[in-house]
N, CA, C and O atoms as a GROMACS GRO file, in nm:
protein
  456
    1MET      N    1  10.908  11.181   8.979
    1MET     CA    2  10.807  11.173   9.002
    1MET      C    3  10.733  11.019   9.035
    1MET      O    4  10.696  10.954   9.132
    2LEU      N    5  10.740  11.004   8.819
    2LEU     CA    6  10.737  10.932   8.854
    2LEU      C    7  10.784  10.725   8.884
    2LEU      O    8  10.716  10.622   8.892
    3GLN      N    9  10.949  10.761   8.893
    3GLN     CA   10  11.026  10.699   9.003
    3GLN      C   11  10.983  10.667   9.158
    3GLN      O   12  11.018  10.566   9.220
    4VAL      N   13  10.921  10.747   9.197
    4VAL     CA   14  10.875  10.761   9.362
    4VAL      C   15  10.759  10.692   9.349
    4VAL      O   16  10.742  10.593   9.420
    5ARG      N   17  10.652  10.736   9.247
    5ARG     CA   18  10.498  10.602   9.258
    5ARG      C   19  10.571  10.541   9.198
    5ARG      O   20  10.598  10.621   9.109
    6HIS      N   21  10.634  10.443   9.175
    6HIS     CA   22  10.672  10.335   9.083
    6HIS      C   23  10.767  10.256   9.274
    6HIS      O   24  10.749  10.142   9.316
    7HIS      N   25  10.830  10.334   9.321
    7HIS     CA   26  10.981  10.260   9.460
    7HIS      C   27  10.768  10.245   9.556
    7HIS      O   28  10.729  10.143   9.613
    8MET      N   29  10.668  10.399   9.536
    8MET     CA   30  10.594  10.267   9.631
    8MET      C   31  10.501  10.181   9.542
    8MET      O   32  10.609  10.138   9.502
    9GLU      N   33  10.450  10.144   9.504
    9GLU     CA   34  10.404  10.044   9.444
    9GLU      C   35  10.512   9.870   9.477
    9GLU      O   36  10.483   9.753   9.502
   10TYR      N   37  10.638   9.947   9.457
   10TYR     CA   38  10.670   9.795   9.478
   10TYR      C   39  10.691   9.802   9.720
   10TYR      O   40  10.717   9.720   9.808
   11LEU      N   41  10.673   9.885   9.718
   11LEU     CA   42  10.677   9.863   9.875
   11LEU      C   43  10.580   9.840   9.891
   11LEU      O   44  10.591   9.753   9.978
   12GLU      N   45  10.444   9.855   9.868
   12GLU     CA   46  10.289   9.869   9.908
   12GLU      C   47  10.340   9.639   9.887
   12GLU      O   48  10.322   9.534   9.948
   13LEU      N   49  10.404   9.689   9.763
   13LEU     CA   50  10.355   9.474   9.724
   13LEU      C   51  10.452   9.475   9.805
   13LEU      O   52  10.414   9.574   9.868
   14ALA      N   53  10.599   9.431   9.884
   14ALA     CA   54  10.621   9.393   9.945
   14ALA      C   55  10.589   9.371  10.125
   14ALA      O   56  10.604   9.270  10.193
   15ILE      N   57  10.555   9.468  10.153
   15ILE     CA   58  10.447   9.498  10.286
   15ILE      C   59  10.309   9.403  10.231
   15ILE      O   60  10.267   9.337  10.326
   16GLU      N   61  10.239   9.382  10.122
   16GLU     CA   62  10.172   9.262  10.135
   16GLU      C   63  10.215   9.142  10.117
   16GLU      O   64  10.232   9.084  10.224
   17LEU      N   65  10.241   9.076  10.018
   17LEU     CA   66  10.351   8.956  10.077
   17LEU      C   67  10.381   8.950  10.217
   17LEU      O   68  10.312   8.870  10.280
   18LEU      N   69  10.452   9.003  10.269
   18LEU     CA   70  10.528   9.005  10.376
   18LEU      C   71  10.429   8.935  10.503
   18LEU      O   72  10.442   8.835  10.574
   19ASP      N   73  10.267   9.103  10.487
   19ASP     CA   74  10.161   9.024  10.534
   19ASP      C   75  10.114   8.940  10.466
   19ASP      O   76   9.996   8.973  10.477
   20THR      N   77  10.111   8.816  10.375
   20THR     CA   78  10.066   8.739  10.337
   20THR      C   79  10.116   8.594  10.358
   20THR      O   80  10.069   8.483  10.330
   21LYS      N   81  10.258   8.646  10.432
   21LYS     CA   82  10.370   8.549  10.505
   21LYS      C   83  10.368   8.485  10.640
   21LYS      O   84  10.377   8.378  10.700
   22LEU      N   85  10.352   8.620  10.650
   22LEU     CA   86  10.356   8.594  10.828
   22LEU      C   87  10.177   8.587  10.907
   22LEU      O   88  10.167   8.598  11.029
   23GLU      N   89  10.017   8.561  10.792
   23GLU     CA   90   9.919   8.551  10.816
   23GLU      C   91   9.932   8.380  10.807
   23GLU      O   92   9.864   8.301  10.873
   24THR      N   93  10.083   8.332  10.665
   24THR     CA   94  10.101   8.159  10.656
   24THR      C   95  10.121   8.125  10.804
   24THR      O   96  10.059   8.048  10.877
   25LEU      N   97  10.236   8.213  10.829
   25LEU     CA   98  10.285   8.123  10.965
   25LEU      C   99  10.215   8.062  11.091
   25LEU      O  100  10.211   7.957  11.154
   26THR      N  101  10.154   8.207  11.092
   26THR     CA  102  10.044   8.233  11.251
   26THR      C  103   9.923   8.157  11.235
   26THR      O  104   9.870   8.143  11.346
   27LYS      N  105   9.837   8.085  11.112
   27LYS     CA  106   9.773   8.012  11.129
   27LYS      C  107   9.772   7.908  11.214
   27LYS      O  108   9.678   7.884  11.289
   28PRO      N  109   9.909   7.817  11.205
   28PRO     CA  110   9.907   7.757  11.321
   28PRO      C  111   9.781   7.779  11.486
   28PRO      O  112   9.681   7.730  11.538
   29TYR      N  113   9.886   7.890  11.503
   29TYR     CA  114   9.812   7.984  11.662
   29TYR      C  115   9.721   8.002  11.618
   29TYR      O  116   9.692   8.083  11.706
   30ALA      N  117   9.611   8.004  11.538
   30ALA     CA  118   9.538   8.140  11.587
   30ALA      C  119   9.438   8.112  11.726
   30ALA      O  120   9.430   8.212  11.797
   31ALA      N  121   9.364   7.996  11.774
   31ALA     CA  122   9.373   7.952  11.870
   31ALA      C  123   9.446   8.039  11.994
   31ALA      O  124   9.356   8.091  12.060
   32ALA      N  125   9.593   8.076  12.056
   32ALA     CA  126   9.645   8.126  12.070
   32ALA      C  127   9.629   8.280  12.119
   32ALA      O  128   9.614   8.347  12.221
   33ILE      N  129   9.646   8.291  11.944
   33ILE     CA  130   9.610   8.485  11.899
   33ILE      C  131   9.527   8.488  11.979
   33ILE      O  132   9.550   8.530  12.093
   34LYS      N  133   9.396   8.440  11.935
   34LYS     CA  134   9.278   8.472  11.966
   34LYS      C  135   9.248   8.510  12.097
   34LYS      O  136   9.194   8.608  12.147
   35LEU      N  137   9.338   8.318  12.178
   35LEU     CA  138   9.270   8.375  12.311
   35LEU      C  139   9.397   8.488  12.416
   35LEU      O  140   9.419   8.491  12.537
   36LEU      N  141   9.469   8.586  12.271
   36LEU     CA  142   9.557   8.726  12.352
   36LEU      C  143   9.464   8.863  12.325
   36LEU      O  144   9.442   8.971  12.380
   37TYR      N  145   9.421   8.784  12.199
   37TYR     CA  146   9.308   8.905  12.179
   37TYR      C  147   9.224   8.931  12.377
   37TYR      O  148   9.204   9.038  12.434
   38THR      N  149   9.205   8.836  12.412
   38THR     CA  150   9.168   8.845  12.524
   38THR      C  151   9.205   8.976  12.635
   38THR      O  152   9.123   9.059  12.674
   39ILE      N  153   9.300   8.971  12.660
   39ILE     CA  154   9.357   9.098  12.758
   39ILE      C  155   9.378   9.173  12.673
   39ILE      O  156   9.437   9.152  12.567
   40PRO      N  157   9.304   9.323  12.733
   40PRO     CA  158   9.288   9.465  12.748
   40PRO      C  159   9.423   9.518  12.730
   40PRO      O  160   9.526   9.509  12.796
   41GLY      N  161   9.380   9.596  12.585
   41GLY     CA  162   9.548   9.662  12.526
   41GLY      C  163   9.604   9.525  12.419
   41GLY      O  164   9.723   9.539  12.389
   42MET      N  165   9.564   9.447  12.383
   42MET     CA  166   9.638   9.340  12.336
   42MET      C  167   9.565   9.319  12.111
   42MET      O  168   9.466   9.257  12.073
   43LYS      N  169   9.631   9.369  12.053
   43LYS     CA  170   9.638   9.345  11.966
   43LYS      C  171   9.701   9.236  11.853
   43LYS      O  172   9.738   9.122  11.879
   44ASN      N  173   9.703   9.277  11.773
   44ASN     CA  174   9.763   9.125  11.647
   44ASN      C  175   9.928   9.158  11.638
   44ASN      O  176  10.002   9.060  11.643
   45ASP      N  177   9.975   9.260  11.628
   45ASP     CA  178  10.124   9.303  11.659
   45ASP      C  179  10.139   9.183  11.787
   45ASP      O  180  10.161   9.062  11.798
   46SER      N  181  10.116   9.287  11.861
   46SER     CA  182  10.179   9.234  11.993
   46SER      C  183  10.100   9.071  12.049
   46SER      O  184  10.180   9.021  12.128
   47ALA      N  185  10.002   8.996  12.036
   47ALA     CA  186   9.987   8.833  12.067
   47ALA      C  187  10.067   8.845  11.917
   47ALA      O  188  10.173   8.875  11.971
   48VAL      N  189  10.086   8.845  11.838
   48VAL     CA  190  10.223   8.755  11.772
   48VAL      C  191  10.380   8.756  11.777
   48VAL      O  192  10.462   8.668  11.748
   49THR      N  193  10.401   8.928  11.840
   49THR     CA  194  10.504   8.874  11.914
   49THR      C  195  10.538   8.825  12.013
   49THR      O  196  10.659   8.810  12.027
   50ILE      N  197  10.406   8.761  12.169
   50ILE     CA  198  10.412   8.706  12.243
   50ILE      C  199  10.383   8.549  12.154
   50ILE      O  200  10.417   8.463  12.236
   51ILE      N  201  10.371   8.530  12.120
   51ILE     CA  202  10.410   8.354  11.980
   51ILE      C  203  10.484   8.349  11.950
   51ILE      O  204  10.553   8.248  11.957
   52SER      N  205  10.514   8.448  11.900
   52SER     CA  206  10.700   8.386  11.815
   52SER      C  207  10.781   8.432  11.943
   52SER      O  208  10.894   8.384  11.947
   53GLU      N  209  10.747   8.516  12.049
   53GLU     CA  210  10.887   8.473  12.148
   53GLU      C  211  10.910   8.419  12.322
   53GLU      O  212  11.002   8.410  12.403
   54ILE      N  213  10.746   8.390  12.313
   54ILE     CA  214  10.769   8.256  12.398
   54ILE      C  215  10.737   8.146  12.328
   54ILE      O  216  10.820   8.060  12.302
   55GLY      N  217  10.630   8.142  12.296
   55GLY     CA  218  10.596   8.035  12.169
   55GLY      C  219  10.450   8.007  12.301
   55GLY      O  220  10.437   8.069  12.406
   56THR      N  221  10.361   7.898  12.248
   56THR     CA  222  10.273   7.869  12.384
   56THR      C  223  10.356   7.735  12.482
   56THR      O  224  10.332   7.745  12.602
   57ASP      N  225  10.396   7.684  12.465
   57ASP     CA  226  10.426   7.582  12.549
   57ASP      C  227  10.474   7.671  12.741
   57ASP      O  228  10.582   7.661  12.800
   58MET      N  229  10.424   7.703  12.759
   58MET     CA  230  10.428   7.743  12.976
   58MET      C  231  10.525   7.641  13.026
   58MET      O  232  10.623   7.695  13.078
   59SER      N  233  10.528   7.481  13.028
   59SER     CA  234  10.573   7.413  13.049
   59SER      C  235  10.780   7.445  13.087
   59SER      O  236  10.846   7.401  13.181
   60GLN      N  237  10.825   7.529  12.979
   60GLN     CA  238  10.955   7.608  13.042
   60GLN      C  239  10.978   7.630  13.100
   60GLN      O  240  11.082   7.591  13.154
   61PHE      N  241  10.861   7.757  13.163
   61PHE     CA  242  10.873   7.777  13.275
   61PHE      C  243  10.795   7.767  13.333
   61PHE      O  244  10.675   7.777  13.309
   62ALA      N  245  10.880   7.733  13.473
   62ALA     CA  246  10.810   7.626  13.584
   62ALA      C  247  10.705   7.752  13.711
   62ALA      O  248  10.612   7.717  13.784
   63SER      N  249  10.761   7.893  13.697
   63SER     CA  250  10.571   8.011  13.711
   63SER      C  251  10.635   8.167  13.630
   63SER      O  252  10.712   8.206  13.542
   64SER      N  253  10.559   8.206  13.713
   64SER     CA  254  10.512   8.300  13.652
   64SER      C  255  10.701   8.406  13.660
   64SER      O  256  10.760   8.441  13.558
   65ARG      N  257  10.740   8.427  13.765
   65ARG     CA  258  10.841   8.498  13.830
   65ARG      C  259  10.919   8.471  13.721
   65ARG      O  260  10.950   8.571  13.657
   66ARG      N  261  10.970   8.346  13.672
   66ARG     CA  262  11.018   8.274  13.584
   66ARG      C  263  10.993   8.296  13.426
   66ARG      O  264  11.080   8.267  13.344
   67LEU      N  265  10.896   8.338  13.399
   67LEU     CA  266  10.862   8.428  13.268
   67LEU      C  267  10.906   8.582  13.287
   67LEU      O  268  10.998   8.631  13.221
   68CYS      N  269  10.860   8.628  13.348
   68CYS     CA  270  10.918   8.784  13.436
   68CYS      C  271  11.067   8.778  13.367
   68CYS      O  272  11.108   8.803  13.253
   69SER      N  273  11.136   8.726  13.503
   69SER     CA  274  11.300   8.706  13.448
   69SER      C  275  11.274   8.729  13.321
   69SER      O  276  11.245   8.833  13.261
   70TRP      N  277  11.295   8.565  13.269
   70TRP     CA  278  11.307   8.552  13.120
   70TRP      C  279  11.318   8.667  13.057
   70TRP      O  280  11.431   8.716  13.049
   71ALA      N  281  11.193   8.742  12.994
   71ALA     CA  282  11.153   8.805  12.970
   71ALA      C  283  11.228   9.003  12.968
   71ALA      O  284  11.208   9.091  12.884
   72GLY      N  285  11.323   9.006  13.116
   72GLY     CA  286  11.339   9.097  13.125
   72GLY      C  287  11.249   9.196  13.189
   72GLY      O  288  11.269   9.317  13.197
   73LEU      N  289  11.140   9.123  13.238
   73LEU     CA  290  11.119   9.212  13.344
   73LEU      C  291  11.110   9.253  13.508
   73LEU      O  292  11.039   9.310  13.590
   74THR      N  293  11.236   9.183  13.491
   74THR     CA  294  11.224   9.219  13.664
   74THR      C  295  11.403   9.246  13.685
   74THR      O  296  11.496   9.183  13.635
   75PRO      N  297  11.406   9.352  13.770
   75PRO     CA  298  11.494   9.466  13.844
   75PRO      C  299  11.672   9.342  13.921
   75PRO      O  300  11.689   9.301  14.036
   76GLY      N  301  11.724   9.330  13.849
   76GLY     CA  302  11.781   9.205  13.961
   76GLY      C  303  11.857   9.247  14.054
   76GLY      O  304  11.886   9.366  14.061
   77ASN      N  305  11.922   9.120  14.179
   77ASN     CA  306  11.955   9.166  14.251
   77ASN      C  307  12.047   9.161  14.340
   77ASN      O  308  12.067   9.071  14.422
   78ASN      N  309  12.135   9.310  14.318
   78ASN     CA  310  12.280   9.307  14.328
   78ASN      C  311  12.348   9.366  14.452
   78ASN      O  312  12.429   9.456  14.474
   79GLN      N  313  12.260   9.249  14.541
   79GLN     CA  314  12.376   9.288  14.723
   79GLN      C  315  12.463   9.240  14.751
   79GLN      O  316  12.495   9.123  14.729
   80THR      N  317  12.549   9.363  14.833
   80THR     CA  318  12.627   9.249  14.906
   80THR      C  319  12.703   9.327  14.988
   80THR      O  320  12.755   9.437  14.969
   81ALA      N  321  12.700   9.210  15.142
   81ALA     CA  322  12.673   9.260  15.274
   81ALA      C  323  12.549   9.390  15.332
   81ALA      O  324  12.563   9.493  15.399
   82GLY      N  325  12.452   9.336  15.279
   82GLY     CA  326  12.334   9.397  15.323
   82GLY      C  327  12.316   9.554  15.237
   82GLY      O  328  12.240   9.650  15.251
   83LYS      N  329  12.417   9.526  15.153
   83LYS     CA  330  12.370   9.636  15.071
   83LYS      C  331  12.411   9.672  14.933
   83LYS      O  332  12.505   9.647  14.857
   84LYS      N  333  12.285   9.753  14.932
   84LYS     CA  334  12.264   9.756  14.715
   84LYS      C  335  12.289   9.797  14.655
   84LYS      O  336  12.232   9.905  14.639
   85LYS      N  337  12.399   9.756  14.555
   85LYS     CA  338  12.403   9.848  14.448
   85LYS      C  339  12.332   9.881  14.336
   85LYS      O  340  12.332  10.004  14.331
   86THR      N  341  12.265   9.832  14.232
   86THR     CA  342  12.224   9.911  14.157
   86THR      C  343  12.125   9.773  14.090
   86THR      O  344  12.178   9.673  14.042
   87VAL      N  345  11.934   9.796  14.099
   87VAL     CA  346  11.854   9.811  14.041
   87VAL      C  347  11.774   9.777  13.920
   87VAL      O  348  11.658   9.742  13.901
   88LYS      N  349  11.903   9.805  13.826
   88LYS     CA  350  11.821   9.784  13.755
   88LYS      C  351  11.800   9.710  13.656
   88LYS      O  352  11.897   9.645  13.620
   89ILE      N  353  11.618   9.685  13.542
   89ILE     CA  354  11.577   9.592  13.493
   89ILE      C  355  11.712   9.565  13.405
   89ILE      O  356  11.778   9.669  13.398
   90THR      N  357  11.778   9.446  13.330
   90THR     CA  358  11.818   9.374  13.293
   90THR      C  359  11.766   9.363  13.093
   90THR      O  360  11.662   9.369  13.029
   91ARG      N  361  11.928   9.342  13.062
   91ARG     CA  362  11.858   9.430  12.906
   91ARG      C  363  11.806   9.312  12.801
   91ARG      O  364  11.815   9.325  12.679
   92ALA      N  365  11.728   9.150  12.893
   92ALA     CA  366  11.694   9.041  12.790
   92ALA      C  367  11.543   9.109  12.783
   92ALA      O  368  11.492   9.214  12.824
   93GLY      N  369  11.510   9.018  12.726
   93GLY     CA  370  11.420   9.056  12.631
   93GLY      C  371  11.394   9.194  12.552
   93GLY      O  372  11.322   9.286  12.591
   94VAL      N  373  11.470   9.190  12.434
   94VAL     CA  374  11.467   9.343  12.357
   94VAL      C  375  11.339   9.303  12.261
   94VAL      O  376  11.345   9.356  12.151
   95TYR      N  377  11.266   9.250  12.276
   95TYR     CA  378  11.159   9.264  12.120
   95TYR      C  379  11.048   9.285  12.183
   95TYR      O  380  10.954   9.354  12.145
   96ILE      N  381  11.064   9.193  12.331
   96ILE     CA  382  10.864   9.090  12.405
   96ILE      C  383  10.882   9.224  12.467
   96ILE      O  384  10.812   9.309  12.412
   97LYS      N  385  10.987   9.288  12.606
   97LYS     CA  386  10.978   9.369  12.645
   97LYS      C  387  10.891   9.514  12.635
   97LYS      O  388  10.793   9.551  12.699
   98PRO      N  389  10.966   9.576  12.533
   98PRO     CA  390  10.854   9.678  12.472
   98PRO      C  391  10.747   9.646  12.435
   98PRO      O  392  10.659   9.727  12.406
   99MET      N  393  10.738   9.532  12.430
   99MET     CA  394  10.605   9.558  12.314
   99MET      C  395  10.510   9.469  12.435
   99MET      O  396  10.396   9.439  12.401
  100LEU      N  397  10.560   9.426  12.583
  100LEU     CA  398  10.467   9.468  12.673
  100LEU      C  399  10.402   9.537  12.738
  100LEU      O  400  10.298   9.516  12.800
  101VAL      N  401  10.485   9.657  12.720
  101VAL     CA  402  10.514   9.814  12.765
  101VAL      C  403  10.417   9.868  12.745
  101VAL      O  404  10.326   9.924  12.806
  102GLN      N  405  10.462   9.834  12.608
  102GLN     CA  406  10.344   9.968  12.502
  102GLN      C  407  10.178   9.868  12.527
  102GLN      O  408  10.073   9.930  12.511
  103ALA      N  409  10.176   9.791  12.546
  103ALA     CA  410  10.061   9.656  12.588
  103ALA      C  411  10.001   9.729  12.705
  103ALA      O  412   9.892   9.782  12.725
  104ALA      N  413  10.111   9.713  12.776
  104ALA     CA  414  10.016   9.814  12.975
  104ALA      C  415   9.992   9.905  12.926
  104ALA      O  416   9.871   9.903  12.946
  105HIS      N  417  10.022  10.056  12.833
  105HIS     CA  418   9.980  10.163  12.810
  105HIS      C  419   9.843  10.112  12.765
  105HIS      O  420   9.735  10.102  12.823
  106ALA      N  421   9.879  10.086  12.659
  106ALA     CA  422   9.690  10.084  12.605
  106ALA      C  423   9.597  10.050  12.692
  106ALA      O  424   9.486  10.099  12.714
  107ALA      N  425   9.678   9.924  12.758
  107ALA     CA  426   9.572   9.834  12.877
  107ALA      C  427   9.499   9.915  13.003
  107ALA      O  428   9.389   9.905  13.058
  108VAL      N  429   9.653  10.024  13.024
  108VAL     CA  430   9.556  10.122  13.133
  108VAL      C  431   9.494  10.247  13.033
  108VAL      O  432   9.419  10.311  13.106
  109LYS      N  433   9.495  10.312  12.885
  109LYS     CA  434   9.438  10.362  12.874
  109LYS      C  435   9.270  10.298  12.810
  109LYS      O  436   9.207  10.383  12.747
  110CYS      N  437   9.236  10.228  12.819
  110CYS     CA  438   9.161  10.077  12.763
  110CYS      C  439   9.053  10.075  12.917
  110CYS      O  440   8.936  10.106  12.936
  111THR      N  441   9.105  10.049  12.959
  111THR     CA  442   9.015  10.070  13.121
  111THR      C  443   8.998  10.184  13.129
  111THR      O  444   8.923  10.210  13.035
  112SER      N  445   9.020  10.276  13.182
  112SER     CA  446   9.008  10.384  13.236
  112SER      C  447   8.865  10.479  13.145
  112SER      O  448   8.769  10.547  13.182
  113GLN      N  449   8.928  10.431  12.997
  113GLN     CA  450   8.828  10.470  12.963
  113GLN      C  451   8.614  10.393  12.940
  113GLN      O  452   8.525  10.399  12.856
  114VAL      N  453   8.643  10.323  13.104
  114VAL     CA  454   8.508  10.220  13.036
  114VAL      C  455   8.416  10.271  13.185
  114VAL      O  456   8.301  10.231  13.204
   0.00000   0.00000   0.00000
């Protein structure tokens, strides 16, 4: 039982150190994170994931469509001779895509309660 308690204390300390490091690393992006909080369903982890994946310089994406395509949120257009083959969503955006889907679900629940 004592070993379990020591292990739990070690894990709690490790999590606290990681939280402190994350807070230090995200400090320069505080304004952008605060702006993302204005989106319904957006929490700190989601905002930090967006900033870490995309950054704050949107000039690298010519349009919102390009950003969505880069994040893997748009289905492919595989068409030959007028016949559609598959329209699966791409495998891109392994971190940002699930987070955005989760934030969208939270936003739907948030707005439905208003």
